[in-house]
VOBA-1610 file (N, C-alpha, C; in pm, whole numbers, padded with zeros to 5 digits, always signed):
BEGIN
Met+03054+08521+10420Met+03141+08569+10540Met+03076+08666+10619Asn+03096+08625+10770Asn+03000+08692+10854Asn+03043+08845+10869Glu+02969+08916+10923Glu+02989+09081+10926Glu+03106+09109+11016Lys+03121+09043+11136Lys+03242+09044+11214Lys+03381+09037+11127Leu+03411+08936+11070Leu+03517+08906+10984Leu+03543+09002+10880Val+03434+09055+10798Val+03430+09160+10694Val+03495+09281+10771Ser+03432+09320+10887Ser+03481+09413+10965Ser+03656+09430+11001Tyr+03686+09315+11037Tyr+03826+09307+11076Tyr+03917+09306+10925Glu+03856+09252+10840Glu+03928+09228+10729Glu+03947+09395+10648Cys+03865+09477+10684Cys+03844+09635+10645Cys+03951+09711+10732Val+03997+09653+10860Val+04110+09737+10915Val+04233+09663+10925Ala+04248+09518+10954Ala+04364+09455+10954Ala+04394+09402+10794Val+04537+09450+10764Val+04574+09452+10630Val+04668+09336+10623Ser+04730+09312+10698Ser+04842+09180+10691Ser+04889+09143+10833Ser+04916+09018+10821Ser+04987+08965+10965Ser+05119+08930+10933Arg+05204+08923+11032Arg+05355+08881+11011Arg+05392+08815+11154Ile+05475+08734+11126Ile+05562+08656+11223Ile+05728+08660+11211Arg+05788+08689+11291Arg+05934+08712+11258Arg+06019+08655+11366Leu+06090+08569+11332Leu+06205+08495+11432Leu+06343+08540+11398Ala+06398+08590+11502Ala+06560+08615+11490Ala+06626+08490+11560Arg+06714+08432+11494Arg+06812+08311+11521Arg+06930+08326+11497Asn+07047+08272+11588Asn+07170+08259+11555Asn+07243+08137+11567Phe+07351+08100+11510Phe+07409+07975+11479Phe+07513+07952+11601Ala+07524+07871+11681Ala+07600+07855+11803Ala+07744+07847+11759Asp+07794+07797+11620Asp+07912+07779+11591Asp+07982+07883+11511Tyr+07910+07981+11483Tyr+07965+08098+11396Tyr+07930+08228+11458Pro+08019+08327+11429Pro+08036+08459+11483Pro+07911+08511+11438Phe+07828+08627+11533Phe+07702+08687+11491Phe+07791+08780+11379Pro+07649+08832+11296Pro+07707+08912+11181Pro+07782+09038+11184Asp+07791+09084+11280Asp+07858+09212+11289Asp+08005+09181+11342Arg+08053+09081+11399Arg+08172+09008+11412Arg+08201+08939+11286Leu+08118+08882+11236Leu+08149+08810+11099Leu+08199+08894+10997Leu+08149+09017+11000Leu+08203+09110+10887Leu+08346+09145+10905Lys+08395+09130+11028Lys+08546+09191+11065Lys+08640+09089+11050Ser+08566+08936+11024Ser+08671+08826+11019Ser+08687+08808+10900Pro+08851+08784+10880Pro+08922+08790+10762Pro+08854+08616+10674His+08777+08559+10756His+08710+08451+10679His+08595+08467+10641Ala+08535+08608+10645Ala+08388+08622+10636Ala+08298+08573+10521Lys+08375+08586+10391Lys+08287+08565+10289Lys+08281+08385+10289Glu+08383+08312+10324Glu+08384+08184+10337Glu+08259+08146+10447Gln+08257+08179+10553Gln+08185+08141+10679Gln+08043+08172+10606Ala+08029+08324+10575Ala+07906+08355+10522Ala+07830+08269+10426Ser+07907+08229+10315Ser+07880+08136+10211Ser+07833+08001+10289Glu+07894+07942+10392Glu+07860+07825+10462Glu+07739+07832+10515Ile+07700+07946+10560Ile+07585+07971+10626Ile+07457+07950+10548Val+07518+08039+10440Val+07370+08033+10303Val+07365+07897+10273Arg+07450+07835+10249Arg+07447+07684+10194Arg+07371+07602+10297Leu+07414+07630+10385Leu+07329+07519+10486Leu+07183+07553+10524Ile+07142+07690+10530Ile+07005+07738+10534Ile+06954+07695+10431Ala+06998+07706+10291Ala+06916+07683+10157Ala+06902+07537+10159Ala+06994+07456+10190Ala+06993+07307+10178Ala+06877+07283+10268Glu+06851+07315+10379Glu+06730+07267+10478Glu+06622+07335+10415Leu+06595+07440+10376Leu+06491+07507+10345Leu+06433+07422+10202Asn+06498+07407+10117Asn+06464+07338+09986Asn+06396+07213+09999Thr+06422+07135+10128Thr+06366+07020+10130Thr+06208+07045+10178Leu+06175+07160+10224Leu+06029+07188+10234Leu+05977+07237+10129Glu+06008+07352+10048Glu+05951+07370+09908Glu+06039+07475+09848Glu+06009+07527+09747Glu+06093+07628+09656Glu+06110+07754+09712Phe+06255+07783+09706Phe+06294+07906+09756Phe+06369+07962+09639Asp+06374+08106+09596Asp+06453+08187+09533Asp+06583+08230+09585Leu+06692+08199+09569Leu+06816+08284+09661Leu+06862+08378+09596Tyr+06862+08475+09670Tyr+06915+08636+09631Tyr+07062+08658+09709Asp+07164+08668+09620Asp+07282+08726+09671Asp+07294+08864+09682Ile+07284+08917+09804Ile+07242+09061+09820Ile+07376+09140+09748Gly+07505+09081+09764Gly+07610+09163+09697Gly+07614+09174+09564Thr+07535+09083+09489Thr+07520+09094+09322Thr+07393+09157+09311Leu+07306+09199+09347Leu+07202+09257+09317Leu+07224+09421+09275Thr+07136+09461+09175Thr+07131+09581+09120Thr+07070+09669+09236Asp+07130+09777+09228Asp+07041+09884+09348Asp+06898+09910+09325Glu+06839+09881+09180Glu+06689+09891+09172Glu+06623+09763+09227Arg+06710+09636+09201Arg+06661+09506+09244Arg+06648+09509+09393Ala+06726+09548+09479Ala+06733+09567+09598Ala+06636+09650+09634Ala+06615+09767+09599Ala+06507+09889+09623Ala+06386+09812+09614Tyr+06370+09722+09515Tyr+06225+09662+09497Tyr+06194+09552+09597Leu+06286+09490+09637Leu+06282+09411+09759Leu+06256+09462+09907Val+06318+09582+09926Val+06298+09658+10016Val+06141+09718+10017Glu+06092+09748+09926Glu+05979+09832+09897Glu+05874+09734+09936Arg+05880+09576+09933Arg+05817+09492+09946Arg+05794+09440+10079Asn+05891+09486+10157Asn+05916+09444+10270Asn+05987+09298+10291Leu+06042+09259+10182Leu+06107+09122+10162Leu+06225+09109+10209Ile+06307+09245+10209Ile+06432+09249+10285Ile+06423+09380+10340Ser+06543+09393+10421Ser+06570+09530+10513Ser+06661+09603+10451Arg+06693+09719+10479Arg+06797+09825+10463Arg+06911+09774+10511Asp+06902+09691+10657Asp+07006+09653+10711Asp+07087+09533+10641Leu+06980+09437+10579Leu+07063+09329+10500Leu+07137+09387+10374Val+07100+09517+10329Val+07142+09566+10226Val+07289+09623+10258Arg+07273+09674+10378Arg+07422+09747+10434Arg+07519+09638+10443His+07472+09514+10496His+07549+09378+10503His+07573+09321+10398Ser+07567+09366+10261Ser+07573+09308+10130Ser+07693+09213+10113Ala+07793+09237+10177Ala+07929+09192+10153Ala+07922+09035+10199Ile+07815+08995+10306Ile+07788+08855+10366Ile+07656+08815+10353Ser+07547+08910+10321Ser+07414+08854+10317Ser+07364+08801+10199Ala+07242+08730+10233Ala+07189+08678+10124Ala+06994+08674+10179Ala+06929+08623+10105Ala+06792+08615+10119Ala+06729+08490+10026Leu+06653+08415+10102Leu+06559+08298+10047Leu+06420+08336+10059Ile+06367+08359+09924Ile+06223+08400+09927Ile+06135+08307+09852Thr+06036+08280+09891Thr+05934+08191+09817Thr+05875+08258+09701Pro+05843+08205+09604Pro+05803+08275+09471Pro+05671+08331+09493Asp+05580+08325+09586Asp+05451+08383+09633Asp+05491+08497+09700Glu+05623+08529+09753Glu+05655+08618+09860Glu+05603+08584+09995Ser+05526+08493+10031Ser+05487+08458+10166Ser+05600+08429+10265Ile+05723+08396+10242Ile+05800+08352+10342Ile+05941+08433+10270Ser+06017+08510+10384Ser+06136+08561+10345Ser+06222+08542+10448Val+06337+08476+10422Val+06465+08442+10519Val+06572+08509+10466Met+06588+08632+10570Met+06715+08730+10558Met+06827+08656+10622Ile+06935+08639+10543Ile+07057+08567+10623Ile+07170+08660+10637Asn+07218+08672+10763Asn+07347+08756+10800Asn+07299+08911+10788Glu+07180+08924+10846Glu+07141+09069+10865Glu+07174+09131+10998Glu+07107+09149+11100Glu+07167+09157+11198Glu+07185+09032+11315Asp+07111+08952+11271Asp+07124+08811+11312Asp+07164+08722+11203His+07197+08593+11203His+07217+08518+11116His+07090+08478+11052Ile+06967+08449+11097Ile+06824+08444+11056Ile+06753+08535+11098Arg+06683+08591+10981Arg+06539+08680+11015Arg+06436+08618+10942Ala+06353+08505+10981Ala+06249+08436+10910Ala+06137+08516+10942Gln+06059+08550+10816Gln+05904+08602+10823Gln+05832+08530+10725Tyr+05713+08531+10808Tyr+05604+08464+10739Tyr+05488+08594+10701Phe+05441+08630+10598Phe+05350+08727+10564Phe+05218+08672+10518Met+05121+08723+10550Met+04978+08689+10523Met+04870+08817+10512Lys+04821+08833+10394Lys+04703+08914+10387Lys+04601+08903+10498Gly+04547+08983+10554Gly+04447+08978+10640Gly+04483+08956+10776Tyr+04402+08909+10849Tyr+04439+08879+11009Tyr+04414+08746+11058Asp+04561+08683+11078Asp+04563+08529+11132Asp+04687+08528+11158Leu+04720+08572+11290Leu+04847+08562+11348Leu+04895+08410+11373Lys+04807+08328+11410Lys+04826+08167+11458Lys+04848+08113+11330Lys+04784+08098+11218Lys+04830+08077+11130Lys+04980+08117+11076Ala+04988+08222+11078Ala+05126+08257+11038Ala+05224+08217+11156Tyr+05206+08204+11257Tyr+05305+08162+11355Tyr+05327+07998+11332Glu+05220+07922+11308Glu+05254+07798+11280Glu+05337+07750+11158Arg+05307+07845+11044Arg+05388+07858+10920Arg+05537+07871+10945Ile+05557+07961+11023Ile+05710+08002+11031Ile+05786+07897+11124Thr+05698+07873+11237Thr+05784+07791+11338Thr+05811+07651+11267Gly+05742+07595+11161Gly+05765+07498+11083Gly+05884+07520+11016Ile+05932+07616+10964Ile+06055+07652+10888Ile+06164+07651+11009Asp+06122+07714+11131Asp+06231+07697+11243Asp+06280+07586+11269Asp+06172+07502+11296Asp+06204+07363+11340Asp+06270+07284+11264Val+06267+07283+11118Val+06354+07247+11026Val+06505+07263+11026Ile+06523+07385+11050Ile+06641+07432+11045Ile+06750+07400+11180Ser+06643+07406+11297Ser+06717+07392+11420Ser+06733+07231+11427Glu+06683+07145+11353Glu+06704+06992+11351Glu+06860+06963+11302Ser+06920+07043+11221Ser+07032+07021+11155Ser+07140+07124+11213Ile+07112+07239+11239Ile+07214+07337+11276Ile+07170+07398+11442Pro+07265+07390+11497Pro+07229+07413+11651Pro+07214+07562+11664Phe+07133+07610+11733Phe+07101+07777+11752Phe+07182+07804+11877Ala+07205+07909+11872Ala+07267+07989+12015Ala+07158+08020+12117Phe+07182+07938+12223Phe+07072+07930+12327Phe+07116+07932+12453Asp+07042+07994+12551Asp+07101+07993+12681Asp+06978+07954+12781Lys+06984+07869+12880Lys+06876+07829+12954Lys+06819+07958+13028Thr+06865+08054+13038Thr+06824+08167+13126Thr+06755+08262+13029Phe+06849+08322+12921Phe+06806+08429+12838Phe+06738+08373+12677Gly+06711+08233+12677Gly+06660+08193+12569Gly+06744+08201+12436Tyr+06676+08238+12317Tyr+06779+08240+12187Tyr+06844+08381+12213Leu+06964+08370+12178Leu+07052+08457+12195Leu+07071+08563+12062Thr+07063+08674+12074Thr+07043+08760+11953Thr+07151+08863+11961Ala+07171+08948+11839Ala+07277+09060+11835Ala+07213+09170+11923Cys+07081+09197+11933Cys+07018+09310+12024Cys+06949+09243+12137Pro+06975+09303+12233Pro+06909+09263+12366Pro+06754+09267+12371Thr+06700+09347+12296Thr+06565+09361+12260Thr+06503+09230+12228Asn+06557+09138+12139Asn+06509+09023+12074Asn+06547+08904+12149Leu+06624+08917+12262Leu+06674+08799+12359Leu+06527+08710+12403Gly+06525+08587+12424Gly+06415+08528+12492Gly+06361+08442+12355Thr+06227+08447+12313Thr+06183+08366+12217Thr+06235+08425+12052Gly+06278+08566+12054Gly+06343+08597+11952Gly+06206+08636+11832Met+06081+08662+11902Met+05980+08640+11804Met+05901+08784+11809Arg+05870+08860+11669Arg+05797+08956+11666Arg+05659+08916+11603Ala+05547+08945+11667Ala+05433+08938+11581Ala+05361+09049+11577Ser+05319+09057+11443Ser+05282+09219+11411Ser+05159+09188+11314Val+05061+09320+11329Val+04964+09315+11232Val+04966+09472+11182Met+04943+09478+11065Met+04940+09612+11005Met+04788+09633+10986Leu+04768+09781+11037Leu+04618+09794+11049Leu+04606+09946+10975Phe+04466+09933+10922Phe+04453+10053+10850Phe+04344+10138+10936Leu+04436+10262+10978Leu+04335+10330+11106Leu+04303+10488+11077Pro+04234+10484+10951Pro+04245+10648+10916Pro+04155+10701+11016Ala+04044+10660+11086Ala+03982+10732+11165Ala+04063+10758+11311Val+04125+10689+11367Val+04224+10702+11483Val+04311+10811+11422Ser+04368+10790+11339Ser+04493+10876+11282Ser+04449+11024+11278Arg+04339+11037+11220Arg+04283+11156+11161Arg+04227+11241+11252Arg+04172+11163+11347Arg+04117+11225+11480Arg+04220+11257+11578Gly+04344+11240+11542Gly+04441+11276+11647Gly+04460+11170+11763Leu+04382+11058+11769Leu+04371+10961+11903Leu+04524+10874+11895Met+04592+10861+11814Met+04702+10774+11822Met+04810+10805+11931Lys+04813+10945+11965Lys+04893+11015+12056Lys+04867+10952+12193Gly+04740+10926+12207Gly+04683+10878+12366Gly+04711+10719+12343Ile+04704+10661+12261Ile+04676+10523+12229Ile+04833+10453+12229Ala+04923+10515+12168Ala+05087+10453+12179Ala+05137+10463+12318Pro+05127+10538+12401Pro+05189+10529+12528Pro+05102+10403+12617Glu+04962+10373+12591Glu+04903+10269+12647Glu+04944+10139+12593Leu+04981+10128+12496Leu+05041+10009+12409Leu+05181+09983+12465Asn+05255+10085+12465Asn+05405+10086+12533Asn+05388+10016+12666Arg+05288+10059+12735Arg+05263+10039+12912Arg+05243+09873+12901Leu+05200+09819+12787Leu+05153+09663+12778Leu+05248+09579+12724Gly+05357+09652+12692Gly+05471+09553+12629Gly+05469+09581+12464Leu+05388+09645+12421Leu+05337+09657+12272Leu+05413+09766+12216Thr+05426+09806+12083Thr+05456+09914+12017Thr+05386+09938+11892Val+05381+10060+11865Val+05307+10098+11711Val+05423+10164+11623Arg+05413+10120+11495Arg+05511+10183+11419Arg+05466+10226+11291Gly+05533+10295+11196Gly+05473+10305+11077Gly+05465+10172+10965Thr+05454+10208+10848Thr+05441+10102+10746Thr+05561+10005+10728Ser+05677+10058+10751Ser+05809+09999+10709Ser+05859+09952+10853Gly+05814+09943+10957Gly+05882+09913+11087Gly+05934+10033+11155Glu+06023+10002+11258Glu+06107+10094+11328Glu+06131+10218+11283Gly+06073+10330+11308Gly+06148+10447+11247Gly+06085+10532+11145Ser+05975+10446+11095Ser+05933+10485+10974Ser+05779+10563+11031Gly+05739+10630+10940Gly+05590+10721+10940Gly+05475+10615+10904Ala+05380+10669+10931Ala+05259+10615+10895Ala+05187+10666+10782Glu+05249+10606+10655Glu+05187+10657+10533Glu+05061+10582+10488Gly+04964+10651+10440Gly+04843+10601+10431Gly+04748+10562+10546Asp+04766+10612+10657Asp+04727+10562+10780Asp+04736+10439+10808Leu+04844+10378+10782Leu+04896+10247+10809Leu+04965+10234+10930Phe+04936+10146+11042Phe+05027+10126+11127Phe+05016+09992+11190Gln+05159+09975+11233Gln+05221+09844+11262Gln+05211+09782+11418Ile+05128+09725+11465Ile+05106+09694+11592Ile+05215+09558+11620Ser+05287+09576+11713Ser+05373+09429+11753Ser+05414+09415+11902Asn+05460+09324+11916Asn+05517+09318+12079Asn+05645+09367+12051Glu+05679+09450+12176Glu+05811+09499+12185Glu+05883+09411+12313Val+05826+09336+12384Val+05889+09242+12459Val+05901+09114+12421Thr+06009+09049+12443Thr+06040+08892+12385Thr+06089+08806+12494Leu+06156+08856+12599Leu+06231+08793+12712Leu+06115+08791+12825Gly+06095+08673+12886Gly+06019+08656+12986Gly+05886+08640+12972Leu+05849+08617+12820Leu+05720+08563+12790Leu+05733+08423+12698Ser+05625+08357+12698Ser+05612+08261+12595Ser+05567+08298+12472Glu+05600+08230+12362Glu+05543+08268+12230Glu+05391+08264+12224Gly+05329+08196+12303Gly+05174+08205+12317Gly+05138+08308+12392Glu+05215+08360+12477Glu+05168+08490+12561Glu+05181+08621+12481Ile+05296+08588+12398Ile+05319+08707+12291Ile+05180+08712+12195Leu+05164+08630+12152Leu+05042+08592+12037Leu+04924+08640+12113Ser+04905+08613+12238Ser+04753+08662+12290Ser+04769+08816+12310Ala+04887+08873+12358Ala+04885+09025+12406Ala+04863+09091+12266Val+04922+09053+12156Val+04921+09115+12013Val+04759+09092+11976Glu+04729+08981+11992Glu+04562+08951+11928Glu+04462+09049+12032Lys+04507+09058+12160Lys+04423+09129+12222Lys+04419+09286+12208Ala+04538+09355+12164Ala+04530+09480+12115Ala+04490+09498+11999Val+04499+09394+11892Val+04447+09431+11782Val+04277+09442+11784Arg+04219+09331+11858Arg+04109+09371+11849Arg+04040+09463+11939Ile+04121+09521+12025Ile+04081+09636+12093Ile+04098+09774+11968Met+04195+09768+11893Met+04226+09883+11797Met+04113+09856+11691Val+04088+09732+11635Val+03972+09725+11542Val+03857+09778+11605Glu+03799+09722+11714Glu+03690+09792+11761Glu+03660+09944+11751Phe+03787+09983+11807Phe+03801+10137+11844Phe+03783+10221+11709Glu+03855+10145+11615Glu+03854+10205+11472Glu+03718+10223+11416Leu+03649+10110+11419Leu+03521+10104+11360Leu+03440+10185+11444Lys+03421+10223+11557Lys+03347+10300+11625Lys+03393+10474+11581Glu+03493+10487+11567Glu+03546+10607+11535Glu+03528+10651+11386Arg+03507+10520+11296Arg+03468+10555+11162Arg+03292+10605+11154Asp+03224+10534+11256Asp+03096+10569+11238Asp+03083+10713+11291Arg+03140+10753+11415Arg+03134+10887+11459Arg+03186+10991+11346Met+03292+10960+11261Met+03332+11051+11164Met+03250+11047+11062Lys+03191+10950+11020Lys+03087+10959+10918Lys+02977+11034+10964Val+02935+11037+11066Val+02811+11124+11115Val+02848+11269+11127Glu+02976+11276+11203Glu+03031+11440+11215Glu+03064+11507+11103Glu+03133+11445+11005Glu+03181+11519+10908Glu+03065+11499+10760Gly+03011+11414+10782Gly+02886+11412+10691Gly+02932+11416+10526Val+02880+11532+10460Val+02911+11532+10331Val+03049+11586+10313Ser+03112+11647+10385Ser+03222+11691+10374Ser+03341+11564+10358Leu+03309+11471+10437Leu+03388+11339+10416Leu+03357+11275+10300Arg+03244+11255+10254Arg+03196+11195+10137Arg+03250+11259+10020Asp+03264+11417+10047Asp+03332+11481+09922Asp+03477+11458+09913Arg+03524+11466+10013Arg+03683+11421+10019Arg+03717+11294+09928Val+03627+11194+09981Val+03646+11048+09914Val+03623+11049+09776Met+03516+11121+09746Met+03491+11117+09600Met+03591+11199+09521Arg+03640+11295+09559Arg+03749+11400+09501Arg+03860+11297+09491Ala+03896+11230+09574Ala+04001+11118+09559Ala+03993+11032+09477Tyr+03869+10966+09433Tyr+03842+10892+09360Tyr+03865+10960+09192Gly+03805+11082+09206Gly+03832+11148+09076Gly+03955+11188+09023Val+04033+11212+09106Val+04193+11239+09086Val+04243+11101+09029Leu+04240+11005+09112Leu+04308+10877+09080Leu+04220+10828+08952Thr+04111+10854+08918Thr+04058+10806+08786Thr+04084+10909+08662Asn+04132+11004+08673Asn+04130+11120+08572Asn+04270+11167+08564Cys+04347+11182+08664Cys+04462+11256+08658Cys+04570+11181+08550Cys+04677+11310+08512Cys+04762+11248+08410Cys+04902+11227+08473Met+04910+11278+08600Met+05028+11260+08660Met+05004+11267+08811Ile+05098+11182+08903Ile+05072+11183+09042Ile+05194+11138+09103Asp+05264+11229+09216Asp+05372+11168+09290Asp+05315+11053+09395Met+05419+11000+09457Met+05387+10872+09546Met+05317+10928+09681Gln+05345+11057+09711Gln+05285+11100+09852Gln+05158+11148+09812Glu+05113+11224+09725Glu+04973+11241+09682Glu+04881+11112+09650Phe+04960+11022+09621Phe+04879+10889+09551Phe+04842+10811+09687Met+04917+10805+09775Met+04886+10751+09900Met+04786+10794+09995Lys+04791+10954+09988Lys+04669+10982+10050Lys+04531+10967+09991Arg+04539+10987+09839Arg+04411+10965+09795Arg+04371+10820+09786Ala+04470+10728+09791Ala+04418+10594+09805Ala+04374+10557+09930Ala+04433+10638+10030Ala+04361+10611+10166Ala+04248+10668+10181Asp+04222+10767+10119Asp+04079+10823+10110Asp+03971+10734+10058Ile+04036+10674+09930Ile+03946+10566+09877Ile+03896+10451+09939Lys+03999+10400+10017Lys+03978+10274+10096Lys+03900+10309+10211Leu+03894+10444+10288Leu+03822+10451+10385Leu+03692+10462+10305Gly+03662+10540+10196Gly+03519+10518+10129Gly+03469+10399+10107Val+03537+10297+10074Val+03509+10167+10048Val+03437+10109+10172Ala+03522+10122+10294Ala+03479+10062+10423Ala+03354+10159+10459Leu+03334+10266+10425Leu+03213+10326+10468Leu+03082+10291+10371Gly+03105+10227+10276Gly+03016+10191+10198Gly+02953+10311+10082Tyr+03045+10400+10045Tyr+03043+10520+09969Tyr+03040+10474+09829Phe+03090+10355+09787Phe+03100+10311+09652Phe+03017+10187+09615Glu+03007+10183+09506Glu+02938+10077+09442Glu+03038+09967+09414Ser+03037+09827+09427Ser+03161+09749+09380Ser+03120+09617+09342Glu+03191+09563+09252Glu+03143+09414+09222Glu+03192+09315+09299Asn+03289+09362+09406Asn+03361+09266+09505Asn+03321+09323+09639Pro+03343+09228+09727Pro+03311+09270+09901Pro+03403+09373+09913Pro+03392+09449+10013Pro+03469+09581+10061Pro+03626+09528+10110Glu+03625+09398+10162Glu+03759+09369+10215Glu+03846+09318+10089Glu+03785+09256+09994Glu+03837+09224+09865Glu+03909+09339+09802Thr+03810+09444+09793Thr+03847+09570+09705Thr+03942+09648+09801Ile+03954+09646+09911Ile+04068+09706+10014Ile+04192+09643+09979Ala+04199+09517+09970Ala+04305+09410+09977Ala+04385+09467+09819Thr+04296+09459+09703Thr+04331+09516+09575Thr+04420+09652+09591Leu+04341+09750+09661Leu+04428+09867+09660Leu+04518+09888+09747Asp+04534+09780+09831Asp+04680+09767+09913Asp+04771+09719+09806Asp+04723+09625+09753Asp+04835+09557+09639Asp+04875+09664+09542Leu+04771+09749+09512Leu+04818+09866+09407Leu+04933+09974+09465Ile+04904+10015+09596Ile+04975+10095+09678Ile+05133+10025+09676Val+05160+09904+09697Val+05292+09875+09694Val+05355+09859+09559Ala+05254+09840+09435Ala+05301+09824+09320Ala+05343+09980+09228Met+05273+10074+09318Met+05310+10224+09269Met+05429+10273+09332Arg+05520+10208+09411Arg+05621+10269+09459Arg+05749+10262+09368Pro+05852+10366+09375Pro+05927+10373+09269Pro+06008+10268+09208Ala+06059+10180+09276Ala+06148+10045+09230Ala+06039+09954+09184Asn+05923+09951+09238Asn+05812+09852+09172Asn+05766+09922+09049Ile+05741+10046+09012Ile+05707+10100+08893Ile+05831+10062+08799Met+05947+10089+08834Met+06052+10058+08710Met+06052+09919+08696Arg+06022+09833+08776Arg+06017+09685+08757Arg+05910+09657+08634Leu+05784+09724+08673Leu+05653+09716+08591Leu+05688+09766+08440Ser+05738+09873+08456Ser+05781+09951+08332Ser+05873+09873+08231Gly+05941+09812+08304Gly+06082+09743+08231Gly+06176+09858+08179Ala+06184+09956+08243Ala+06290+10079+08195Ala+06318+10168+08318Pro+06432+10216+08319Pro+06438+10354+08428Pro+06357+10469+08393Leu+06293+10513+08496Leu+06209+10623+08464Leu+06262+10755+08567Ser+06244+10877+08503Ser+06271+11005+08572Ser+06132+11003+08690Glu+06148+11075+08788Glu+06055+11122+08856Glu+05928+11143+08813Gln+05932+11227+08700Gln+05796+11302+08633Gln+05743+11172+08542Glu+05834+11110+08484Glu+05790+10964+08421Glu+05708+10879+08511Gln+05788+10852+08625Gln+05731+10782+08726Gln+05569+10825+08743Ser+05554+10949+08754Ser+05425+11005+08816Ser+05313+10984+08673Val+05374+10977+08583Val+05288+10981+08473Val+05236+10820+08462Tyr+05333+10743+08479Tyr+05319+10589+08480Tyr+05220+10555+08597Arg+05237+10599+08694Arg+05159+10588+08823Arg+05019+10612+08800Ala+04991+10742+08719Ala+04855+10801+08721Ala+04777+10711+08640Glu+04843+10642+08512Glu+04777+10558+08409Glu+04775+10433+08458Tyr+04832+10388+08546Tyr+04843+10245+08573Tyr+04721+10248+08693Ala+04733+10344+08778Ala+04644+10334+08891Ala+04496+10353+08841Lys+04478+10434+08734Lys+04330+10455+08666Lys+04299+10322+08604Lys+04385+10250+08551Lys+04335+10134+08498Lys+04280+10031+08606Ala+04395+10024+08704Ala+04349+09906+08828Ala+04258+09929+08901Ile+04195+10052+08924Ile+04103+10099+08993Ile+03949+10047+08914Arg+03990+10098+08779Arg+03837+10060+08703Arg+03838+09900+08689Ser+03947+09834+08684Ser+03945+09694+08683Ser+03890+09618+08804Ala+03911+09697+08904Ala+03858+09627+09033Ala+03731+09634+09040Gly+03661+09723+08950Gly+03495+09730+08954Gly+03457+09821+09068Leu+03525+09917+09085Leu+03482+10020+09184Leu+03391+10141+09109Phe+03295+10168+09150Phe+03224+10272+09079Phe+03162+10385+09201Ala+03183+10525+09139Ala+03131+10603+09247Ala+02974+10619+09244
//
């Protein structure tokens, strides 16, 4: 793998394309909820979509109204469904592939919120995959579409293409050096936005930021992809320069913070999620800066740590443990699991 790609994979965590669509012959979800025939119409929408998608590949169907709170929280933590979908549980469902790369939320804000996720940086591949699904559905079920406004959506910000292209970036140097405050307005000026790990309104846990298009109307899908790709390229290069500057300016104090984080996560007896995120971000930065010996390339080690971060969230821990746990018990489980996972990853100080 060439050095340039390795550098990108040490910054770009994941790529996602999301499409918002509504059917022409059914009331949009908010109106559907008020209909006396809501359950019947919602079931029909789910059945139509499931029939089309299952001609492509296997999908698991989740009836949100019948999910336990713990199972719903697990799917939310993995960004496979949204909290809005859970709030619409009387009419909502989700179709998710076993590998969790594709999630189609049904009757959230719109009839369809189809998402394709992939690790690393490849928006074009994600776009090709999700548009294939979009094409299959549209061949059998007419979408709500206007010649002037494009695809019609519940929120005006999604009119036009209905597409959001986003890349999750690990930006510890930019974040910790206080540079994001100056960058965010420039991205907004270009029709882009920067958000936290869980999208709009969320914070940037673990120095993770999501860059995506804000504008969907008046631009083609190709123009949206190009704009996001350009912004990601600029942000990656800026982050790498700031990491080099941070390494020189902070010197041994930076290395000490990274090694302390490694020491905590490989020796502690209990740790809450907030501290775990902070320590894991320090270790990821240390891997990117070459502070550790590893049996695997740095981008693979960082990807392993990213998977670990998701697995250590509360609902995911309960699923791993197979039992309900108190907050303290979760902290104990998290410490033990993380210790084994980091050592299994072949990471040595």
